[in-house]
C-alpha positions in Angstrom: 20.9 14.1 -3.0 18.8 11.9 -5.0 15.9 10.4 -3.9 15.1 6.9 -5.3 11.5 6.1 -5.8 9.8 2.9 -6.9 6.9 3.4 -9.4 3.8 1.3 -8.5 3.5 -1.9 -10.7 0.2 -3.8 -10.7 1.1 -7.5 -9.9 4.6 -6.5 -9.0 5.3 -4.0 -6.1 4.3 -6.4 -3.2 6.3 -6.1 -0.1 8.8 -8.7 -0.8 9.7 -7.0 -4.2 9.5 -3.3 -2.2 11.6 -4.9 0.3 14.5 -6.1 -2.2 14.4 -2.6 -4.1 14.7 -0.9 -0.1 17.9 -3.1 0.4 19.3 -1.8 -2.8 18.6 2.0 -1.7 15.0 2.8 -2.8 13.8 5.4 -0.6 10.1 5.3 -1.1 7.7 2.6 -2.3 4.3 2.6 -3.3 1.8 -0.4 -2.7 -0.3 -1.3 -5.5 -3.6 0.3 -6.3 -6.4 -0.9 -3.7 -9.7 -0.5 -4.1 -11.3 1.5 -1.2 -14.8 -0.3 -1.5 -13.0 -3.4 -1.6 -11.3 -3.1 1.8 -14.0 -1.9 3.3 -15.9 -4.9 2.4 -13.2 -7.4 2.9 -14.4 -10.2 5.4 -12.5 -10.4 8.4 -9.6 -12.5 8.0 -9.7 -12.4 4.1 -5.9 -11.8 3.2 -6.1 -10.5 -0.2 -6.7 -7.0 0.5 -4.6 -6.9 3.6 -1.7 -8.7 1.8 -1.4 -5.6 -0.7 -0.8 -3.1 2.2 1.8 -5.0 4.0 5.1 -3.1 4.8 8.1 -4.9 4.6 10.8 -4.9 7.3 13.3 -3.1 5.2 11.1 -0.5 4.0 11.5 3.2 5.1 8.9 4.8 3.7 5.7 3.7 1.9 2.5 5.4 0.3 -0.7 3.6 -0.2 -2.9 4.1 -3.0 -6.9 3.8 -2.6 -9.0 4.3 -5.6 -12.7 4.5 -5.9 -15.3 6.6 -7.4 -17.3 7.7 -4.4 -15.1 10.4 -2.2 -16.7 9.3 0.9 -16.0 5.8 0.4 -12.0 6.5 -0.3 -12.4 8.9 2.7 -13.7 6.3 4.9 -10.8 3.5 4.0 -8.1 6.0 4.4 -9.8 6.8 8.1 -9.5 3.1 8.9 -5.9 2.8 7.3 -4.9 6.0 9.1 -6.0 4.7 12.7 -4.0 1.6 12.4 -1.0 3.3 11.5 -0.8 2.9 7.8 
């Protein structure tokens, strides 16, 4: 059994694109890279960062990519996202 994955592509792999790929048989998708610090500092209601983390209705599995230079910052962002079910 082959497993089809969608490689992360900056500026391309938003949820509408990933959903189209999922409908064509892609089983695992990746978000674009999201700055852990940017996520933690994003004001409430500011959609830009959160839109990168949205999951489309057709997506089976989605892997979030966080980046940052401080391990504690990345861990805090990961903990918050994990608590929300992402």
